N, C-alpha and C positions, 0 to 999 in steps of 0.2 A: 617052304619052296613054292609055293602055288603061285605066287606073283610073279616067280623067275617063270615058270613053265608057261603063265599065259603069255608073257610078253614074249617068250621065245616062239609059242606057235603062232602069234600073231604076226611076228616078224618073217617067219617061214612063209605064209601066205602071201605076205607083201613081197617077198621075193619071186614067188612063182607068178605074180598078177602084173608084173611087167619085166619089159626087156629093156636095159640099158646097155649102152653101145662103149666101147673104148676102156681107158682107165678109169672113169666114174663108176661105171659098173663094177670094175674089179674092185676099187677101193670100197665102193660101199658093202660088196659081198664080204669083204673081208673084215669089215667093221662090224656087220651083222653076225658073222661067225666068231670074232672075238667076244661080243655081249653072250652069245650062247652057250662059250665055253667058261665065261665068268662066274666065280663060285662067290660074289660078294652082294648079289641082289637081296635086299632087304624089303619087308612089308610096306615101310613109307611109301608115300608118293614119291616117283622121281621126278629131276627138274621138268622133264618135257611134259609132264603131266599137269603141271602147274598152271593157273590161268592168270597171266596178266593182263593188266588193260591194255586193251588195245590202241589206244593214242599214245601209250608211254613209249618215248624214243630212247630211253636209258642213259639220257647225258648225265655227266656228274657235275655242269658247269652251268654257267648263267653269262648273258651278255651284259655287263654293267657300263652305261654312259657316264663317264668322268668330266665334269665341268668346273675348271677353276677359272676364278676372276682375279688378275691382279694387275694394276695400271703399273706397278714400280718398275723402274729401270733395274736391270742385272738381278732378276728373282729367278733362281733355278729352282725347279720343283722336281722330287725325288717321289715316284707313287709305288708302294708294296701292298701286298695282299697282307693284311692285319692277322695276326695271329697271336694267341697269349706265349706261345713259346717264344716268339719275337720279341717282344716288349721284355719279359723277364729275363733275355738273356744278353739284352743290349749291352751291358756294361763287361760282357765276357766275351764278346764276338770279335775276334781279331783278324778276322776278312771282311770282304764287303758285304753287306746287309744282304740275307736271302731274299728271294720271291721279290725282285724288284720288277716290276711291269713295266716302267719308263722313266725316263729322265728328260725334263724339255723346260725352255724357256718360253713363256708366253709368247703368243704371238698376235700382236694387235691387241694385247691386254688380257688374253685368254688362251686357256687349254681347253679343247674339246676332243675327246677321244673315247673310243669304244674298248674295252677290254674285256677277255673271257677270264672269269674267275670261277673257283671252285664254289659248288653250291652251299658250302658249309661256310663259306665267308660272309661275314655279315658289316665289316667295315674295311676302310683304306687305312693304311698308315700311311702320312703325306709328310716329307721333310721339305722346309722351305729354307734356303740358303742366300742369303744377299751380304753386300757388305756392312751393315748396319748390326745383324745378330742371325741366329739359325732358330728357325722354330719347327717345332713336330706338332702334329696334331691328328686326331682320330676324326674321319668321316664317314659317319655312317651311309651304309648303302640302303635307300628306300626307294621300294618298286623298282628296282634294278637300275637305280640312279645315285649318282655320289656327288654332290655339289658343294662347294666351297668358296668364300669370297673373303678375300683379305683385307681386313678393314686396320691392320696396325696392332692387332693384338689376337693372341691363339695360344694354344698350348696343352699338352696332356696334364699338366698341371699349372700351377702360377708360376711362372718362371722369370725371373729378373732379366730386366733389358736393361744395357745401358743407353743413357738418353744421349744422343750425339746433336749438337747443334747444327742446323742447316748448311753453314759454311764450313763446316768442319768434315762434312761427309766427302769420303773419296768419291770421284766421278769418273775414275778408269774401270778397268776391268779387273784391276787388282783384287783379289776377293778368294771366298772360301772355294771357289770352283779349283784352284789350284792345288788342293789337298792331293791330288793324284800324283804330285811330283814330289816324292818324299826324299830327303836327307840319306845317304850313305853312309854309316856310320861302321860298317864291317871291318876297313882297315886303319881305323883310327890307332893313334899311338897317345898313350896318357903317361904323363911324367907329374915328378913333385920334386920341390926343391924347397925344404922348409913350408913356410906359408903359401908359398906359391904353387898352385898345380896348372897343370895345361893338358888340354887334350886337343890333339892336332890331325890334320889330314880328314878333315870332314868334307866329303865330297857333296856337292851339288851338281849331279849329274846333266841336268837338262840346260843348265845355263855353262856348265863346264867352269864352275867355281870351286875354289877349295878355300876352308877358312880354319882358325883357330881360335880355341877359347882359352883364356888365363885367367884362373879364379884366385884373388888375392884376400888375405884377413887383413881388417884394419881394425884397431883399438881392441886388441885381446881375443878378437872373437875365436874360437876353438872351430876349426875345420875338423870334423869327425873322421872323416876318411877322404882320400883323394876322389876327383872326378873319376865315375865308373858308368859302366853302361848296364841297363837294365832290360831284360827281355821284353818281346812282344806282347807279353800277358797284359801289358798295361795298356795296350792300345785301345782305342775306344771308335764304334762305328759310323757316329753321327758329328760329333764337336771336334775330333781330330781324323786326320788321315789314317785310314784303316789297314795300312799297309806297312806301317813303321816295323822295322825288324829290330831296332833300340831305341830305349830312350837313354838321355844323359843323367846321371843320377847325382845329387850332391847332397851332403850330410853335415848340417854344421849346429853350432850351439852359440849363441851370443851371451849366452850366463846372464839375460836379463839387463844387458847393457845397449841402452836406446841408441848411444854413440856407435856402437859398433856393428860392423856390416861385413859382408863379402862382397868385393865388386869383380863383377863377370865383364870382360872387356872380349868381344867375339871381332874378329879383323878378318878379310877378306881379301885374297889376292887378285882379286877382280872387281869393281863395283858393281852394286847391283841396285835395282830400283823399289823392289819390295820382297818381303818373305812373310810366312806366316810362323809365328812362335806358338808351340802348342806346349801347354803346361798340366802338369797332374799336382792338386794339392799343395798349398803353400803353407798348412798348417797355423799356427800361431807365430808367423811370420809375412813379410811383405816383399814384393818386387816393387822397386823403385827404379824407374828407366831414368837415365841422366844423360844419355849421349847427345850431342847435339845436332848430328846428322841425319836424326831419325823423328818420326811421331809413330803413335801407337794408338791402335782402335781394336777394341774388345769385339770380339766375334761372337762368342759364344763363352758360357760360364754356367750352364744350368743356373740352380738357384743358390749358390755358393759362393760365386765372385762378382766383385763389383772394381770399377776401374775409376779413378779420380783423374779427369782430363788434366786439372789445374796442378795437380801437385805428381802427376804421371806415376800413381802407386796403385799396383793390382793388390788386392786384399780378399782374404778370406773372409766370408760374411759373418761365418759363426766359426770359429776356429776350434771351439771345445766340444763341437760334434763330432762324435767318432763314427757314428753311422752314416754311412754314404747311400745315398736312395738312388732314384733314378736318374743316371747322367752326372749326379753332383761329382766334384773333385777333377774335373776335366774343364778343360776350354782353350780357346784359340784366340790369339792376337795377330792382327795385321800391323807389320813393322815396315813402314813408308818413308821413302826419302824425304826431308823438309824442301829441298831444292835439288831436282836431276836424280843423284844417284847417293849412295852411302858406301863406304867399305870398312865401316867400324860401327857395332852396337855395344852400349855401354847400360849394364844395369846392376842394381844392388841388391842384396836379398838381407834384410834389416829388420831388427826384433821389433815386434808390436809393442809399443808402450803402455797400451790398454791391459796388457794379460801378463801374468806370472806364468806362464808356460814357457817351456824351452823349446826353440826352434829345432824341426827334425827334418826327416829325409824330404825331399822334393825332386820332382823329374821334369824334364824339358826337352823338347825336341824341335826339329824345323821341317818346314817344305817349302818347295819352290812355288811361284805365282806367274801365271800369266797376265801378261800386260796388252790386253787386246789385241793379240796376236790373231792373225787369221789369213795363215798362209795359203788357203785356197780360194780366199775372198768371197764366199758365200754369204757374208753379212753376221756368223756365228762363229764365235771365238773359240780358238784352238781348244782352251780348256774345257769348252763344253760339248765341242763337236766331237761326235764319236768316230768321224771319218774326215779328220783336219787336212788330209791333202787330196780331197775329192770333193769339187765344188760342186756335184751333183746329189751328193749324200751329207746328213747331217746328225740325224736322230733313228733312233730304232723302238720297236716295241716288240716284245717276243714273249711268244704263246710256248707253254703257259708262264713263264718267266724267266729270268735272267740265268737262275740258278738252278732249274729244275726241266724234265723234260715230261712229256704226257705218253700214255701207253696206249697203243691200239691193237687189238686182239681179235682173230679171226678164226671160225669155223669155217673150211673152205668146201664142203659136200652140198652147198646151197643147190639146188631149192630142196636138198634130201636133209634130213634131221641127220646132227652129228652126235658126239660123246659130249659134246660142251665142256671140253676141256680147255678151250679157247687158247690152243699154243699150236694150230696148225701153222699160221703165221704170225709174228709178233713182231711190232715196233716200238722202240722207245723214240720219242722225235720231238723237235720243237721248230718252230715257225718264226722267223724274224720278219717283220714289215719295216720296210727302210724308207726313211721320208728325207725329202732335201728340208733346205731352209725355210721355205713357206708352208711347210707341213702338207706337203702334197708326197702321196707315195710312189718311188721310183724304182722298187726291186724288193725281192721276197729270198728269204734263203730258206731251206729244208734241211736242218741237221738231223741225221736220224741214225739208229743202229738196229739193225734185225736182230731180235734176242731170241728168237725160236725157229727150228726148222723141225716143227712134230708132225709135217704133213707128208704124206706120198706123192703129192703134186709139185709141181715145178710153177711156183706163183708169181703173179706180178703186182707191183703197186704202183696207184696213179694217186692224185689228188686233181680233183676238179673246182677250177676258181670261178663262181658265179660273178658277173659283173666285170671281168676281165675279158675285153676282145683279143682273142687269138692274135689278129693283126697289130695290136700295140704291144707285144711281146718282142722285143729286139733280139735276145739271146736266151738260150739255156745251155747251162754248164753244169758238169758232173752227174750226167746220168748213166746209169751203167746198164746199158741194153744189148744184148747179144742175140737174142731168139726171135727178133722180128715180130714180136708179139703188137707193137706200135708202129702204126705208120706216120712219121712223124714230117712235118714240114722244114723247111731249110732253117727257121728261127728254133726249133726243138720242140713245138708244142703239136700236139696230135691232130693230123688233118681231118677234116668234115665233122668238126665239134663247134656246136653253137658256143660255149663257153671256153675258155681257155683251160685245157688237159694237161698237165706236166706230170709225165712217166717218170720216177724215180729209177726204177729197175724191174728188169723182166725173169731173173732166177734169183728168188731169197736163199737159195740154199747156198749160194757160194759166198754170202755177204753176213753171215752170223757174227757178231759180234765185232764188226768194222765199222768205226767211224766213218761217216760220209755227208756230201754234204751237195745240194743241187740248188745252183743260183738262177734266179729268172730276174731279168733287166727288162724294162719298159722303154717303149718307143719316146712315150710322152708320160709327164706325171701325171696322177690322177687322183682325186680324192678318196680317203680313206673310207668315207660313206657308200661310195659307189661300189665297193665290192662285199661278199659275204663275209661272215666274220669267221676268224680259225675257230675249229680247223677246216675251214671249207667245205669239202664233200669228198674225203678219202674214199678210195675203193680196192679191193682185190680182183685180180683177172686170174681164175683159177686154171691151171694146166694151161695156159696159153689160148683158153677158148674166149677170144676176145668179148664177146657178147654177153659173157655171164660173169657180169659184174657183182661184186658182193659188197655192199653197201652197209653203212649203219642204218639203225631202225627207223622208217619212214622216211628214208630220204629216197630222193629221185633219180633214177639212172642216167648217165648221159646220153648224147644223141646216140653213139653207137650202142649203149647197152640195151640190154632187153631182160625187164624185170619179170616177164611171164614167157618163160622160153618153153618150148612144145617138148615135154619128156614123157616118157611111158612110165607109169610106177606112181609111186605114193608122194607125189609134188606135196611138200608142208608148206609152201608159200603160194598160196593159190590166187591171193590177190597183189601180189607184186609190191608187198610193203617190205620187205626184207626179214617179214618176222614170221613165225609159225602162225597156225590155227588158234596157238594158246598165247601168241604175244612174244614167244622167246625170238630173240635176236640171232643171227650169225655174226656179227660184229659190235664189238662195244668198245668206247673210246674213253678211257680213265685221264683226268686230267693231272695226274701223276704217275709216276713209274710204280708200277708194283708188282711182287714175285708172281709167276706163270705156274699154272697147275702141273701137276704129275701127268704123266698119260693115262687116257681114260678116267681121269678123275673130274667128274663136273664140277662148274666153278662153286656152286651152292656147298659143296663138300669141302673148299678150303677157305672159302669166304661167308663165314657162317652166319652172317647178315644181309648176304644178297636177296635171299630169299624176302624177308621181310621189306627192304628196300625196292625190289622189284614189283612184288605184289601190291605196295602202297602207291604205286605210280609216282616213287622218287620222294615221297614227303617223309617217309622214317627212313631212320639209318643212312644219311647221306653220306655218312663217312665209312659205310660197309667196308673200303678197300682198304682202311687205315689199320697201322700194325698197333691197334691198342689190346689192352687185355680182353680175352673172351672174343676177339673178333677174328681169331685166324685158327684153322687147323695147321699148323705148320708141317705136320707128316704130309699132307696132300700138296706140300708147293714144291716146288724146284727151288734146290739151293739152300734147304732148310735141313 
């Protein structure tokens, strides 16, 4: 207990060496008393005794420049943070792919964006969608830059691509973009009458169209079961729409009779112009399209399917292969009207005469397609436009991604040392940058949840956005401000600031576990490169003392902040860097949400590689916050 006694004596001397006023003095004294009464002191060095590199900013992320060159018309790019977990689970994900950074059409033949990525990410996973086919590829990040030029070939592996003559290519916007509008099969009616099966009341909600499919056996083909529905477990995230609730299942046996087939006739109560047909595994059989009102273009099929334009036959390349590899077994076909519109699609499922295998199960479904609709007139078709009814908005980039939130955690005793459990005030949040059709930024949304009220203070939160002139802000909505900590201009920005400061709230204690959004709109669009990168410059104002801003390590205060306030006593931040003399910060931003510490449990007791990461200046254990075996002492964390 010698270490405990030594610490206690030093702390008592510190108490008598200075005089503090108000709540800060009372809270600090209470904290020192709690340490003196704590019986868990050990002989090992405590967190505050460790020496961290003075220039380390405790960032868990890097800024990566993304450069894509593609002069093709109607080519949509989706950009994701690559991970082995993502790639290994592609065929089992039934919802949108996680960790999407942005979705964008090239502008003047290129996409140039900067994204904030976890330091552990070494590659981007990119999906390219066009009328001709869908590609995916992995782009390495080299010196914080990821570049790709499309030259007609790409892919994670050798992917078979259908060759389409130039005069056969679709020149409108009827393409895979329309995947998001899937068919509603929830209220279908299935009947059978001998060799005739029907599935009716198939709804296409966007166009208000209803259809019915009739399956008829020809020349002794055995329909092993009537048409049925299969669950969403068959849905696939890239080649078909990821929101399918059901697939239509058909199981037949032609008994190796090459003349036998089942004919599917799909009729519509209202003519349509284009649809997407999605399929899974044709086994040792083929689809042959025979309808006169439509033509077909294969959009995707992995390495397993090909489409013969002259015979209008879709076929499994290797029907004997039982192992399904990455993306195999799924595909999409664009069904387009040969002239104007169509009200009927006809195809047959026939035996493959080159094999002796029997036909078996197959699944198919449909989704709707946009036809160059642009209801807001901004030049971006509705199926790509994230804001199809607002001509001032078209795209967005989300920090940290479309499906995740970052965490920012604070110790609020600055400039005095705390207990470093980093749960005085904590937020899970995301930042959405919104762009117009010319790729200029027009707005920013802050979505956040206060996740901790471990403070005795009432704390406030704000973001400084360097590069955004406060006069270029048209409005700020969603702020929750009741304590007059921030003095705001009529447009919602804080007065007397060089850069725009957006206050989120001024009392964290009343917002715990509530979803909130603060939206910032601009007067004039600006270039993304003119702004600081997300997460900008977040800071806490402790207990309403406006000039006492608590920032991330080595960040600058705002115009109204004072990084070197006059205080009496043991000021642990003598140089105004928002780190102690040993380099320990009062705020940490983590690029993904992570569990908070129990009260008075320093962060290194719960996250066992935090020390190694920090002491190495961020070079080692970049994934210290992950829930990997041996990484956490969960007894020190909340919610465990």
